[in-house]
N, CA, C and O atoms as a printed pandas DataFrame, in Angstrom:
     atom_number atom_name residue_name chain_id  residue_number  x_coord  y_coord  z_coord
0              1         N          UNK        A               1  144.438  134.778   95.401
1              2        CA          UNK        A               1  142.793  134.132   94.988
2              3         C          UNK        A               1  141.840  134.638   96.072
3              4         O          UNK        A               1  142.185  135.004   97.196
4              5         N          UNK        A               2  140.562  134.610   95.571
5              6        CA          UNK        A               2  139.655  134.667   96.164
6              7         C          UNK        A               2  138.371  133.698   96.573
7              8         O          UNK        A               2  137.520  133.352   95.753
8              9         N          UNK        A               3  138.366  133.353   97.844
9             10        CA          UNK        A               3  137.333  132.109   97.961
10            11         C          UNK        A               3  136.505  132.553   99.188
11            12         O          UNK        A               3  136.899  133.174  100.175
12            13         N          UNK        A               4  135.282  132.100   98.905
13            14        CA          UNK        A               4  134.221  131.994   99.607
14            15         C          UNK        A               4  133.849  130.963  100.389
15            16         O          UNK        A               4  134.211  129.884   99.919
16            17         N          UNK        A               5  133.105  130.869  101.680
17            18        CA          UNK        A               5  132.707  129.631  102.456
18            19         C          UNK        A               5  131.397  130.291  102.527
19            20         O          UNK        A               5  131.140  131.456  102.827
20            21         N          UNK        A               6  130.705  129.434  102.230
21            22        CA          UNK        A               6  129.386  129.611  102.642
22            23         C          UNK        A               6  128.479  128.052  103.398
23            24         O          UNK        A               6  128.466  126.851  103.130
24            25         N          UNK        A               7  127.868  128.873  104.350
25            26        CA          UNK        A               7  127.487  127.802  105.315
26            27         C          UNK        A               7  125.932  128.021  105.331
27            28         O          UNK        A               7  125.387  129.123  105.268
28            29         N          UNK        A               8  125.273  126.755  105.427
29            30        CA          UNK        A               8  123.604  126.755  105.436
30            31         C          UNK        A               8  123.311  126.496  106.843
31            32         O          UNK        A               8  124.058  126.580  107.818
32            33         N          UNK        A               9  121.930  126.125  106.750
33            34        CA          UNK        A               9  121.105  126.292  108.004
34            35         C          UNK        A               9  121.754  125.513  109.251
35            36         O          UNK        A               9  122.419  124.486  109.115
36            37         N          UNK        A              10  121.419  126.258  110.746
37            38        CA          UNK        A              10  122.118  125.683  111.756
38            39         C          UNK        A              10  123.514  125.796  111.936
39            40         O          UNK        A              10  123.954  125.551  113.059
40            41         N          UNK        A              11  124.357  126.150  110.960
41            42        CA          UNK        A              11  125.429  126.092  111.407
42            43         C          UNK        A              11  125.916  127.622  112.117
43            44         O          UNK        A              11  127.096  127.858  112.379
44            45         N          UNK        A              12  125.027  128.396  112.319
45            46        CA          UNK        A              12  125.433  129.417  112.917
46            47         C          UNK        A              12  125.456  128.996  114.337
47            48         O          UNK        A              12  125.966  129.733  115.181
48            49         N          UNK        A              13  124.941  127.873  114.645
49            50        CA          UNK        A              13  124.515  127.397  116.096
50            51         C          UNK        A              13  126.319  126.611  116.221
51            52         O          UNK        A              13  126.467  125.985  117.271
52            53         N          UNK        A              14  127.069  126.617  115.656
53            54        CA          UNK        A              14  128.248  125.465  115.595
54            55         C          UNK        A              14  128.852  125.941  117.226
55            56         O          UNK        A              14  128.871  127.136  117.522
56            57         N          UNK        A              15  129.262  125.022  118.076
57            58        CA          UNK        A              15  129.990  125.298  119.358
58            59         C          UNK        A              15  128.705  125.414  120.338
59            60         O          UNK        A              15  128.913  125.588  121.539
60            61         N          UNK        A              16  127.541  125.331  119.905
61            62        CA          UNK        A              16  126.486  125.336  120.880
62            63         C          UNK        A              16  125.368  123.778  120.453
63            64         O          UNK        A              16  124.780  123.019  121.224
64            65         N          UNK        A              17  125.420  123.779  119.285
65            66        CA          UNK        A              17  124.319  122.649  118.825
66            67         C          UNK        A              17  125.478  121.509  118.578
67            68         O          UNK        A              17  126.528  121.667  117.956
68            69         N          UNK        A              18  124.937  120.147  119.325
69            70        CA          UNK        A              18  125.311  118.854  119.086
70            71         C          UNK        A              18  126.716  118.940  118.907
71            72         O          UNK        A              18  127.265  118.705  117.831
72            73         N          UNK        A              19  127.517  119.394  120.317
73            74        CA          UNK        A              19  128.883  119.183  120.234
74            75         C          UNK        A              19  129.688  117.860  119.897
75            76         O          UNK        A              19  130.805  117.901  119.382
76            77         N          UNK        A              20  128.968  116.565  120.262
77            78        CA          UNK        A              20  129.453  115.608  120.131
78            79         C          UNK        A              20  129.528  115.338  118.416
79            80         O          UNK        A              20  130.581  114.909  117.944
80            81         N          UNK        A              21  128.599  115.558  117.716
81            82        CA          UNK        A              21  128.901  115.555  116.286
82            83         C          UNK        A              21  129.413  116.883  115.356
83            84         O          UNK        A              21  129.763  116.795  114.179
84            85         N          UNK        A              22  129.378  118.052  116.105
85            86        CA          UNK        A              22  129.999  119.232  115.615
86            87         C          UNK        A              22  130.919  120.002  116.207
87            88         O          UNK        A              22  131.323  121.065  115.735
88            89         N          UNK        A              23  131.353  119.416  117.440
89            90        CA          UNK        A              23  132.413  120.212  118.198
90            91         C          UNK        A              23  132.058  121.394  119.156
91            92         O          UNK        A              23  130.908  121.811  119.297
92            93         N          UNK        A              24  133.082  121.862  119.759
93            94        CA          UNK        A              24  132.695  123.026  120.835
94            95         C          UNK        A              24  133.132  124.406  120.119
95            96         O          UNK        A              24  133.024  125.438  120.782
96            97         N          UNK        A              25  133.542  124.460  119.005
97            98        CA          UNK        A              25  134.162  125.714  118.464
98            99         C          UNK        A              25  132.922  126.922  117.851
99           100         O          UNK        A              25  132.159  126.598  116.941
100          101         N          UNK        A              26  132.890  127.787  118.252
101          102        CA          UNK        A              26  132.049  128.585  117.070
102          103         C          UNK        A              26  132.374  128.703  115.451
103          104         O          UNK        A              26  133.592  128.742  115.275
104          105         N          UNK        A              27  131.746  128.760  114.435
105          106        CA          UNK        A              27  132.480  128.841  113.240
106          107         C          UNK        A              27  133.196  130.304  113.192
107          108         O          UNK        A              27  134.146  130.537  112.445
108          109         N          UNK        A              28  132.763  131.027  113.863
109          110        CA          UNK        A              28  133.221  132.542  113.562
110          111         C          UNK        A              28  134.866  132.304  113.993
111          112         O          UNK        A              28  135.774  132.405  113.168
112          113         N          UNK        A              29  135.054  132.008  115.265
113          114        CA          UNK        A              29  136.394  131.582  115.960
114          115         C          UNK        A              29  137.300  130.754  114.809
115          116         O          UNK        A              29  138.416  131.151  114.475
116          117         N          UNK        A              30  136.703  129.613  114.275
117          118        CA          UNK        A              30  137.656  128.959  113.537
118          119         C          UNK        A              30  137.671  129.674  112.343
119          120         O          UNK        A              30  138.785  129.603  111.824
120          121         N          UNK        A              31  136.675  130.502  111.540
121          122        CA          UNK        A              31  137.245  131.397  110.326
122          123         C          UNK        A              31  138.217  132.094  110.535
123          124         O          UNK        A              31  139.013  132.250  109.609
124          125         N          UNK        A              32  138.459  132.737  111.827
125          126        CA          UNK        A              32  139.507  133.766  112.298
126          127         C          UNK        A              32  140.971  132.678  112.017
127          128         O          UNK        A              32  141.898  133.044  111.293
128          129         N          UNK        A              33  140.956  131.651  112.557
129          130        CA          UNK        A              33  141.966  130.837  112.389
130          131         C          UNK        A              33  142.323  130.329  111.049
131          132         O          UNK        A              33  143.487  130.074  110.740
132          133         N          UNK        A              34  141.144  130.159  110.121
133          134        CA          UNK        A              34  141.531  129.921  108.756
134          135         C          UNK        A              34  142.201  131.206  108.053
135          136         O          UNK        A              34  143.179  131.084  107.316
136          137         N          UNK        A              35  141.642  132.364  108.318
137          138        CA          UNK        A              35  142.269  133.587  107.695
138          139         C          UNK        A              35  143.743  133.574  108.259
139          140         O          UNK        A              35  144.655  133.711  107.444
140          141         N          UNK        A              36  144.021  133.428  109.516
141          142        CA          UNK        A              36  145.321  133.446  109.701
142          143         C          UNK        A              36  146.367  132.491  109.275
143          144         O          UNK        A              36  147.577  132.702  109.368
144          145         N          UNK        A              37  145.743  131.300  108.744
145          146        CA          UNK        A              37  146.525  130.058  108.226
146          147         C          UNK        A              37  146.768  130.325  106.694
147          148         O          UNK        A              37  147.789  129.940  106.125
148          149         N          UNK        A              38  145.668  131.072  106.015
149          150        CA          UNK        A              38  145.435  131.398  104.519
150          151         C          UNK        A              38  145.846  132.694  104.473
151          152         O          UNK        A              38  145.116  133.336  103.717
152          153         N          UNK        A              39  146.870  133.470  105.056
153          154        CA          UNK        A              39  146.993  135.188  104.908
154          155         C          UNK        A              39  146.729  135.444  103.604
155          156         O          UNK        A              39  145.786  136.194  103.351
156          157         N          UNK        A              40  147.591  134.813  102.424
157          158        CA          UNK        A              40  147.312  134.979  101.020
158          159         C          UNK        A              40  146.469  134.891  100.473
159          160         O          UNK        A              40  146.474  135.475   99.389
160          161         N          UNK        A              41  145.440  134.249  100.805
161          162        CA          UNK        A              41  143.686  134.009  100.215
162          163         C          UNK        A              41  143.122  135.093  100.765
163          164         O          UNK        A              41  143.393  135.414  101.922
164          165         N          UNK        A              42  142.030  135.984   99.794
165          166        CA          UNK        A              42  141.027  136.751  100.372
166          167         C          UNK        A              42  139.925  135.993  100.684
167          168         O          UNK        A              42  139.306  135.651   99.676
168          169         N          UNK        A              43  139.485  135.630  101.664
169          170        CA          UNK        A              43  138.649  134.649  102.422
170          171         C          UNK        A              43  137.557  135.424  103.182
171          172         O          UNK        A              43  137.695  136.244  104.089
172          173         N          UNK        A              44  136.417  134.958  102.581
173          174        CA          UNK        A              44  135.279  135.629  102.927
174          175         C          UNK        A              44  134.284  134.358  103.303
175          176         O          UNK        A              44  134.523  133.159  103.164
176          177         N          UNK        A              45  133.075  135.005  103.830
177          178        CA          UNK        A              45  132.184  134.114  104.869
178          179         C          UNK        A              45  131.030  134.648  104.591
179          180         O          UNK        A              45  130.811  135.849  104.431
180          181         N          UNK        A              46  130.030  133.494  104.507
181          182        CA          UNK        A              46  128.393  134.114  104.386
182          183         C          UNK        A              46  127.842  132.688  105.104
183          184         O          UNK        A              46  128.480  131.636  105.102
184          185         N          UNK        A              47  126.626  132.871  105.665
185          186        CA          UNK        A              47  125.900  131.820  106.374
186          187         C          UNK        A              47  124.467  132.421  106.194
187          188         O          UNK        A              47  124.144  133.589  106.410
188          189         N          UNK        A              48  123.753  131.506  105.803
189          190        CA          UNK        A              48  122.111  131.488  105.755
190          191         C          UNK        A              48  121.436  130.568  106.219
191          192         O          UNK        A              48  121.868  129.478  105.844
192          193         N          UNK        A              49  120.327  130.486  107.047
193          194        CA          UNK        A              49  119.241  129.550  107.089
194          195         C          UNK        A              49  118.192  129.542  106.177
195          196         O          UNK        A              49  117.158  128.902  106.368
196          197         N          UNK        A              50  118.418  130.251  105.155
197          198        CA          UNK        A              50  117.417  130.415  104.358
198          199         C          UNK        A              50  118.234  130.021  102.881
199          200         O          UNK        A              50  119.316  130.419  102.448
200          201         N          UNK        A              51  117.110  128.955  102.251
201          202        CA          UNK        A              51  117.806  128.440  101.035
202          203         C          UNK        A              51  118.010  129.553   99.791
203          204         O          UNK        A              51  119.029  129.666   99.110
204          205         N          UNK        A              52  116.901  130.267   99.681
205          206        CA          UNK        A              52  117.055  131.395   98.453
206          207         C          UNK        A              52  118.132  132.372   98.656
207          208         O          UNK        A              52  118.722  132.827   97.676
208          209         N          UNK        A              53  118.453  132.753   99.926
209          210        CA          UNK        A              53  119.853  133.559  100.321
210          211         C          UNK        A              53  121.295  132.721   99.699
211          212         O          UNK        A              53  122.291  133.129   99.101
212          213         N          UNK        A              54  120.891  131.483  100.125
213          214        CA          UNK        A              54  122.167  130.725   99.411
214          215         C          UNK        A              54  122.321  130.546   98.097
215          216         O          UNK        A              54  123.390  130.324   97.528
216          217         N          UNK        A              55  121.051  130.659   97.509
217          218        CA          UNK        A              55  121.103  130.595   95.829
218          219         C          UNK        A              55  121.745  132.050   95.252
219          220         O          UNK        A              55  122.650  132.212   94.433
220          221         N          UNK        A              56  121.057  132.899   95.879
221          222        CA          UNK        A              56  121.451  134.526   95.551
222          223         C          UNK        A              56  122.874  134.611   95.642
223          224         O          UNK        A              56  123.579  134.931   94.685
224          225         N          UNK        A              57  123.421  134.253   97.084
225          226        CA          UNK        A              57  125.014  134.341   97.156
226          227         C          UNK        A              57  125.828  133.677   96.093
227          228         O          UNK        A              57  126.804  134.164   95.523
228          229         N          UNK        A              58  125.228  132.348   95.880
229          230        CA          UNK        A              58  126.064  131.601   94.571
230          231         C          UNK        A              58  125.991  132.447   93.299
231          232         O          UNK        A              58  126.977  132.755   92.630
232          233         N          UNK        A              59  124.608  132.824   93.005
233          234        CA          UNK        A              59  124.872  133.861   91.816
234          235         C          UNK        A              59  125.562  134.684   91.972
235          236         O          UNK        A              59  126.435  134.823   91.115
236          237         N          UNK        A              60  125.531  135.559   93.028
237          238        CA          UNK        A              60  126.265  136.749   93.436
238          239         C          UNK        A              60  128.208  136.461   93.171
239          240         O          UNK        A              60  129.012  137.210   92.615
240          241         N          UNK        A              61  128.383  135.426   93.665
241          242        CA          UNK        A              61  129.959  135.144   93.504
242          243         C          UNK        A              61  130.490  133.954   92.454
243          244         O          UNK        A              61  131.624  133.495   92.311
244          245         N          UNK        A              62  129.534  133.707   91.936
245          246        CA          UNK        A              62  129.835  132.266   90.894
246          247         C          UNK        A              62  130.339  132.789   89.561
247          248         O          UNK        A              62  130.513  131.985   88.646
248          249         N          UNK        A              63  130.599  134.156   89.379
249          250        CA          UNK        A              63  131.208  134.134   88.109
250          251         C          UNK        A              63  132.730  135.168   88.584
251          252         O          UNK        A              63  133.491  135.553   87.696
252          253         N          UNK        A              64  132.949  135.457   89.852
253          254        CA          UNK        A              64  134.004  136.250   90.123
254          255         C          UNK        A              64  135.074  135.724   91.286
255          256         O          UNK        A              64  136.091  136.389   91.483
256          257         N          UNK        A              65  134.856  134.697   91.936
257          258        CA          UNK        A              65  135.399  134.101   92.657
258          259         C          UNK        A              65  136.275  133.047   91.967
259          260         O          UNK        A              65  136.013  132.490   90.901
260          261         N          UNK        A              66  137.563  132.826   92.888
261          262        CA          UNK        A              66  138.384  131.416   92.455
262          263         C          UNK        A              66  137.831  130.520   92.797
263          264         O          UNK        A              66  137.954  129.547   92.053
264          265         N          UNK        A              67  136.932  130.328   94.074
265          266        CA          UNK        A              67  136.323  128.986   94.257
266          267         C          UNK        A              67  135.048  129.201   95.918
267          268         O          UNK        A              67  135.042  130.139   96.715
268          269         N          UNK        A              68  134.394  128.293   95.913
269          270        CA          UNK        A              68  133.226  128.414   96.845
270          271         C          UNK        A              68  133.651  127.104   97.440
271          272         O          UNK        A              68  133.953  126.107   96.785
272          273         N          UNK        A              69  133.642  127.217   98.911
273          274        CA          UNK        A              69  133.489  126.020  100.046
274          275         C          UNK        A              69  132.014  126.309  100.476
275          276         O          UNK        A              69  131.556  127.327  100.995
276          277         N          UNK        A              70  131.436  125.228  100.150
277          278        CA          UNK        A              70  129.839  124.985  100.609
278          279         C          UNK        A              70  129.365  124.243  101.522
279          280         O          UNK        A              70  129.444  123.049  101.231
280          281         N          UNK        A              71  128.865  124.477  102.594
281          282        CA          UNK        A              71  128.416  123.393  103.281
282          283         C          UNK        A              71  126.797  123.485  103.280
283          284         O          UNK        A              71  126.460  124.036  104.328
284          285         N          UNK        A              72  126.123  123.282  102.805
285          286        CA          UNK        A              72  124.841  123.451  102.498
286          287         C          UNK        A              72  123.755  122.865  103.761
287          288         O          UNK        A              72  122.539  123.038  103.854
288          289         N          UNK        A              73  124.652  122.150  104.631
289          290        CA          UNK        A              73  123.865  121.734  105.725
290          291         C          UNK        A              73  122.854  120.840  104.854
291          292         O          UNK        A              73  123.018  120.526  103.675
292          293         N          UNK        A              74  121.887  120.533  105.596
293          294        CA          UNK        A              74  120.635  119.763  105.559
294          295         C          UNK        A              74  119.934  120.070  104.322
295          296         O          UNK        A              74  119.041  119.330  103.909
296          297         N          UNK        A              75  120.356  121.305  103.606
297          298        CA          UNK        A              75  119.759  121.620  102.327
298          299         C          UNK        A              75  120.550  120.687  101.096
299          300         O          UNK        A              75  120.018  120.481  100.006
300          301         N          UNK        A              76  121.783  120.215  101.438
301          302        CA          UNK        A              76  122.702  119.166  100.719
302          303         C          UNK        A              76  121.663  118.239  100.131
303          304         O          UNK        A              76  121.610  118.004   98.924
304          305         N          UNK        A              77  120.765  117.675  101.104
305          306        CA          UNK        A              77  119.993  116.382  100.926
306          307         C          UNK        A              77  118.755  116.588  100.258
307          308         O          UNK        A              77  118.142  115.651   99.748
308          309         N          UNK        A              78  118.331  117.830  100.232
309          310        CA          UNK        A              78  117.070  118.181   99.844
310          311         C          UNK        A              78  116.722  119.369   98.566
311          312         O          UNK        A              78  115.705  119.439   97.876
312          313         N          UNK        A              79  117.771  120.119   98.542
313          314        CA          UNK        A              79  117.425  121.077   97.576
314          315         C          UNK        A              79  118.281  120.766   96.264
315          316         O          UNK        A              79  119.496  120.606   96.152
316          317         N          UNK        A              80  117.223  120.731   95.270
317          318        CA          UNK        A              80  117.296  120.581   93.826
318          319         C          UNK        A              80  118.055  121.784   93.242
319          320         O          UNK        A              80  118.957  121.849   92.407
320          321         N          UNK        A              81  117.182  123.013   94.182
321          322        CA          UNK        A              81  117.658  124.128   93.534
322          323         C          UNK        A              81  119.163  124.940   93.672
323          324         O          UNK        A              81  119.705  125.655   92.829
324          325         N          UNK        A              82  119.689  124.529   95.189
325          326        CA          UNK        A              82  121.067  124.932   95.520
326          327         C          UNK        A              82  121.916  123.729   94.162
327          328         O          UNK        A              82  122.884  124.204   93.568
328          329         N          UNK        A              83  121.603  122.714   93.910
329          330        CA          UNK        A              83  122.325  121.784   92.834
330          331         C          UNK        A              83  122.290  122.725   91.662
331          332         O          UNK        A              83  123.278  123.199   91.102
332          333         N          UNK        A              84  121.210  122.906   91.403
333          334        CA          UNK        A              84  121.125  123.705   89.886
334          335         C          UNK        A              84  121.718  124.985   89.864
335          336         O          UNK        A              84  122.178  125.367   88.788
336          337         N          UNK        A              85  121.804  125.840   91.018
337          338        CA          UNK        A              85  122.481  126.879   91.413
338          339         C          UNK        A              85  124.080  126.897   90.963
339          340         O          UNK        A              85  124.725  127.732   90.329
340          341         N          UNK        A              86  124.442  125.652   91.542
341          342        CA          UNK        A              86  126.113  125.362   91.404
342          343         C          UNK        A              86  126.283  124.771   89.883
343          344         O          UNK        A              86  127.398  124.651   89.377
344          345         N          UNK        A              87  125.103  124.422   89.217
345          346        CA          UNK        A              87  125.455  123.744   87.920
346          347         C          UNK        A              87  125.483  124.972   86.838
347          348         O          UNK        A              87  125.920  124.890   85.691
348          349         N          UNK        A              88  124.854  126.260   87.534
349          350        CA          UNK        A              88  124.715  127.469   86.446
350          351         C          UNK        A              88  125.752  128.318   86.538
351          352         O          UNK        A              88  125.915  129.152   85.649
352          353         N          UNK        A              89  126.403  128.262   87.354
353          354        CA          UNK        A              89  127.675  129.040   87.842
354          355         C          UNK        A              89  128.876  128.851   87.139
355          356         O          UNK        A              89  128.825  127.775   86.543
356          357         N          UNK        A              90  130.039  129.502   86.941
357          358        CA          UNK        A              90  131.255  129.030   86.776
358          359         C          UNK        A              90  132.380  128.811   87.575
359          360         O          UNK        A              90  133.402  128.266   87.158
360          361         N          UNK        A              91  132.216  129.227   88.724
361          362        CA          UNK        A              91  133.045  129.070   90.305
362          363         C          UNK        A              91  132.917  127.843   90.475
363          364         O          UNK        A              91  131.849  127.282   90.231
364          365         N          UNK        A              92  134.433  126.930   91.117
365          366        CA          UNK        A              92  134.166  125.640   91.022
366          367         C          UNK        A              92  133.939  125.718   92.668
367          368         O          UNK        A              92  134.428  126.552   93.431
368          369         N          UNK        A              93  132.799  124.286   93.093
369          370        CA          UNK        A              93  132.508  124.750   94.417
370          371         C          UNK        A              93  133.090  122.844   94.808
371          372         O          UNK        A              93  132.995  121.783   94.191
372          373         N          UNK        A              94  133.657  123.250   96.102
373          374        CA          UNK        A              94  133.693  121.939   96.634
374          375         C          UNK        A              94  132.807  121.822   97.998
375          376         O          UNK        A              94  132.824  122.661   98.898
376          377         N          UNK        A              95  132.052  120.659   97.985
377          378        CA          UNK        A              95  131.085  120.735   99.139
378          379         C          UNK        A              95  131.805  119.882  100.404
379          380         O          UNK        A              95  132.519  118.883  100.321
380          381         N          UNK        A              96  131.396  120.581  101.537
381          382        CA          UNK        A              96  132.140  120.404  102.902
382          383         C          UNK        A              96  130.758  120.022  103.681
383          384         O          UNK        A              96  129.621  120.493  103.703
384          385         N          UNK        A              97  131.422  118.939  104.303
385          386        CA          UNK        A              97  130.800  118.567  105.755
386          387         C          UNK        A              97  131.254  118.503  106.952
387          388         O          UNK        A              97  132.474  118.426  106.813
388          389         N          UNK        A              98  131.030  118.491  107.929
389          390        CA          UNK        A              98  131.869  118.704  109.268
390          391         C          UNK        A              98  131.654  117.153  109.650
391          392         O          UNK        A              98  132.686  116.703  110.147
392          393         N          UNK        A              99  130.565  116.156  109.562
393          394        CA          UNK        A              99  130.363  114.886  109.932
394          395         C          UNK        A              99  130.534  114.275  108.790
395          396         O          UNK        A              99  130.560  114.803  107.678
396          397         N          UNK        A             100  130.686  112.845  109.124
397          398        CA          UNK        A             100  130.528  111.710  107.926
398          399         C          UNK        A             100  129.071  111.587  107.642
399          400         O          UNK        A             100  128.383  110.858  108.358
400          401         N          UNK        A             101  128.540  112.264  106.627
401          402        CA          UNK        A             101  127.212  112.290  106.486
402          403         C          UNK        A             101  126.731  110.614  106.071
403          404         O          UNK        A             101  125.592  110.148  106.061
404          405         N          UNK        A             102  128.091  109.904  105.732
405          406        CA          UNK        A             102  127.242  108.460  105.297
406          407         C          UNK        A             102  127.441  107.450  106.557
407          408         O          UNK        A             102  127.168  106.261  106.395
408          409         N          UNK        A             103  127.931  107.934  107.847
409          410        CA          UNK        A             103  127.799  107.470  109.101
410          411         C          UNK        A             103  126.573  107.736  109.883
411          412         O          UNK        A             103  126.359  107.271  111.003
412          413         N          UNK        A             104  125.803  108.494  109.236
413          414        CA          UNK        A             104  124.707  108.753  110.134
414          415         C          UNK        A             104  123.441  108.521  109.482
415          416         O          UNK        A             104  123.455  107.598  108.668
416          417         N          UNK        A             105  122.290  109.166  109.648
417          418        CA          UNK        A             105  120.620  108.953  109.129
418          419         C          UNK        A             105  120.957  108.516  107.531
419          420         O          UNK        A             105  121.913  109.011  106.935
420          421         N          UNK        A             106  120.021  107.493  106.894
421          422        CA          UNK        A             106  120.254  107.248  105.754
422          423         C          UNK        A             106  120.118  108.750  104.737
423          424         O          UNK        A             106  120.877  109.155  103.856
424          425         N          UNK        A             107  118.932  109.296  105.232
425          426        CA          UNK        A             107  118.606  110.512  104.105
426          427         C          UNK        A             107  119.665  111.537  103.927
427          428         O          UNK        A             107  119.468  112.512  103.202
428          429         N          UNK        A             108  120.984  111.318  104.677
429          430        CA          UNK        A             108  121.900  112.033  104.786
430          431         C          UNK        A             108  123.017  111.833  103.491
431          432         O          UNK        A             108  123.704  112.718  102.980
432          433         N          UNK        A             109  122.972  110.529  103.171
433          434        CA          UNK        A             109  123.980  109.738  102.208
434          435         C          UNK        A             109  123.442  110.158  100.697
435          436         O          UNK        A             109  123.797  109.489   99.726
436          437         N          UNK        A             110  122.478  111.418  100.539
437          438        CA          UNK        A             110  122.056  111.601   98.941
438          439         C          UNK        A             110  122.590  113.066   98.922
439          440         O          UNK        A             110  122.158  113.761   99.841
440          441         N          UNK        A             111  123.218  113.505   98.282
441          442        CA          UNK        A             111  123.541  115.144   97.943
442          443         C          UNK        A             111  123.148  115.438   96.333
443          444         O          UNK        A             111  123.335  114.752   95.328
444          445         N          UNK        A             112  122.546  116.707   96.517
445          446        CA          UNK        A             112  122.076  117.157   95.438
446          447         C          UNK        A             112  123.083  118.205   94.800
447          448         O          UNK        A             112  123.040  118.884   93.774
448          449         N          UNK        A             113  123.950  118.070   95.762
449          450        CA          UNK        A             113  125.142  119.096   95.175
450          451         C          UNK        A             113  126.651  118.477   94.534
451          452         O          UNK        A             113  127.474  119.182   93.949
452          453         N          UNK        A             114  126.759  117.395   94.723
453          454        CA          UNK        A             114  128.069  116.359   94.905
454          455         C          UNK        A             114  128.325  116.415   93.234
455          456         O          UNK        A             114  129.342  116.818   92.668
456          457         N          UNK        A             115  127.092  115.886   92.619
457          458        CA          UNK        A             115  127.289  115.950   91.029
458          459         C          UNK        A             115  127.592  116.993   90.456
459          460         O          UNK        A             115  128.212  116.832   89.405
460          461         N          UNK        A             116  127.353  118.167   90.805
461          462        CA          UNK        A             116  128.002  119.668   90.215
462          463         C          UNK        A             116  129.309  119.828   90.903
463          464         O          UNK        A             116  130.076  120.482   90.196
464          465         N          UNK        A             117  129.748  119.522   91.848
465          466        CA          UNK        A             117  130.922  119.909   92.698
466          467         C          UNK        A             117  132.304  119.401   92.178
467          468         O          UNK        A             117  132.426  118.260   91.731
468          469         N          UNK        A             118  133.230  120.189   92.243
469          470        CA          UNK        A             118  134.623  119.860   91.748
470          471         C          UNK        A             118  134.799  118.821   92.589
471          472         O          UNK        A             118  135.192  117.804   92.018
472          473         N          UNK        A             119  134.570  118.695   94.285
473          474        CA          UNK        A             119  134.672  117.281   94.919
474          475         C          UNK        A             119  134.035  117.520   96.413
475          476         O          UNK        A             119  133.464  118.576   96.683
476          477         N          UNK        A             120  134.177  116.460   97.354
477          478        CA          UNK        A             120  133.567  116.413   98.308
478          479         C          UNK        A             120  134.434  116.089   99.591
479          480         O          UNK        A             120  135.196  115.125   99.504
480          481         N          UNK        A             121  134.387  116.842  100.836
481          482        CA          UNK        A             121  135.098  116.694  101.769
482          483         C          UNK        A             121  134.248  116.287  102.955
483          484         O          UNK        A             121  133.348  117.100  103.166
484          485         N          UNK        A             122  134.274  115.402  103.672
485          486        CA          UNK        A             122  133.323  115.072  105.023
486          487         C          UNK        A             122  133.874  114.205  105.722
487          488         O          UNK        A             122  134.422  113.204  105.260
488          489         N          UNK        A             123  133.767  114.570  107.242
489          490        CA          UNK        A             123  134.253  113.784  108.235
490          491         C          UNK        A             123  135.166  114.295  108.948
491          492         O          UNK        A             123  135.483  113.692  109.974
492          493         N          UNK        A             124  135.623  115.146  108.712
493          494        CA          UNK        A             124  137.147  115.692  109.272
494          495         C          UNK        A             124  136.740  116.649  110.410
495          496         O          UNK        A             124  137.581  117.419  110.873
496          497         N          UNK        A             125  135.286  116.619  110.942
497          498        CA          UNK        A             125  135.540  118.075  111.875
498          499         C          UNK        A             125  135.434  119.251  111.066
499          500         O          UNK        A             125  134.953  119.174  109.935
500          501         N          UNK        A             126  135.878  120.435  111.592
501          502        CA          UNK        A             126  136.044  121.646  110.916
502          503         C          UNK        A             126  137.035  121.575  110.159
503          504         O          UNK        A             126  137.068  122.410  109.255
504          505         N          UNK        A             127  138.092  120.645  110.244
505          506        CA          UNK        A             127  139.557  120.971  109.153
506          507         C          UNK        A             127  138.677  120.519  108.234
507          508         O          UNK        A             127  139.198  120.943  107.203
508          509         N          UNK        A             128  137.656  119.923  107.887
509          510        CA          UNK        A             128  136.929  119.753  106.267
510          511         C          UNK        A             128  136.904  121.159  105.665
511          512         O          UNK        A             128  136.691  121.103  104.454
512          513         N          UNK        A             129  137.025  122.150  106.037
513          514        CA          UNK        A             129  137.064  123.408  105.326
514          515         C          UNK        A             129  138.516  123.788  104.964
515          516         O          UNK        A             129  138.700  124.375  103.898
516          517         N          UNK        A             130  139.378  123.549  105.628
517          518        CA          UNK        A             130  140.760  123.489  105.611
518          519         C          UNK        A             130  141.439  122.841  104.264
519          520         O          UNK        A             130  142.163  123.347  103.407
520          521         N          UNK        A             131  140.908  121.504  104.426
521          522        CA          UNK        A             131  141.116  120.767  103.283
522          523         C          UNK        A             131  140.457  121.221  102.016
523          524         O          UNK        A             131  141.119  121.068  100.989
524          525         N          UNK        A             132  139.386  121.699  101.925
525          526        CA          UNK        A             132  138.521  122.202  100.925
526          527         C          UNK        A             132  139.290  123.235  100.305
527          528         O          UNK        A             132  139.607  123.176   99.117
528          529         N          UNK        A             133  139.664  124.360  101.206
529          530        CA          UNK        A             133  140.716  125.407  100.769
530          531         C          UNK        A             133  141.903  124.995  100.042
531          532         O          UNK        A             133  142.189  125.334   98.894
532          533         N          UNK        A             134  142.589  124.212  100.834
533          534        CA          UNK        A             134  143.597  123.619  100.330
534          535         C          UNK        A             134  143.557  123.215   98.636
535          536         O          UNK        A             134  144.270  123.686   97.750
536          537         N          UNK        A             135  142.549  122.254   98.525
537          538        CA          UNK        A             135  142.248  121.836   97.207
538          539         C          UNK        A             135  142.265  123.059   96.262
539          540         O          UNK        A             135  142.585  122.762   95.111
540          541         N          UNK        A             136  141.957  124.555   96.511
541          542        CA          UNK        A             136  142.172  125.380   95.600
542          543         C          UNK        A             136  143.303  125.573   95.277
543          544         O          UNK        A             136  143.654  125.634   94.099
544          545         N          UNK        A             137  144.111  125.710   96.313
545          546        CA          UNK        A             137  145.836  126.234   96.152
546          547         C          UNK        A             137  146.754  125.552   95.106
547          548         O          UNK        A             137  147.928  125.905   94.992
C-alpha cells in the first residue's frame, strides 16, 4: 500500500508554533514514528506553504497512490482550487486536522475539501494522522 501525507502552510513549524494547540513535536519526528508503526505501508511525506505546489502534488500522486492524508491547514477554509484538485483525481483523500477546527474561530468551520474527501478526522492532535492512515488499511 502506498500512502502520502501532504501538509499545508505553517505545518513545517510544528513543535515551535503555538504548542498549546499543535503540541511540542516536529512533524518530522512524528513521521518517523508513523513509518515505524506502519512499516508495511510505503509512506511518504510532502509539505508546502504554497497552494499551487500542493495542487501539483495532488495531481502527481492522485492516480497512482492508494491514499492521500491531507492537512491543507488554512487552505482548507480558503482554497476552492485544492477542493477542485481533489475532485479531479482518483486517489481517495482523508482530510486531517490536528486541532478541533469547530472549537476554533468560525472561519475555520468551513472546509472546501470535505465535500470531495473520503472522510474528515480532526481534533486528535498528531494522532489524527494515525487514524487517517488506519482508515486506508
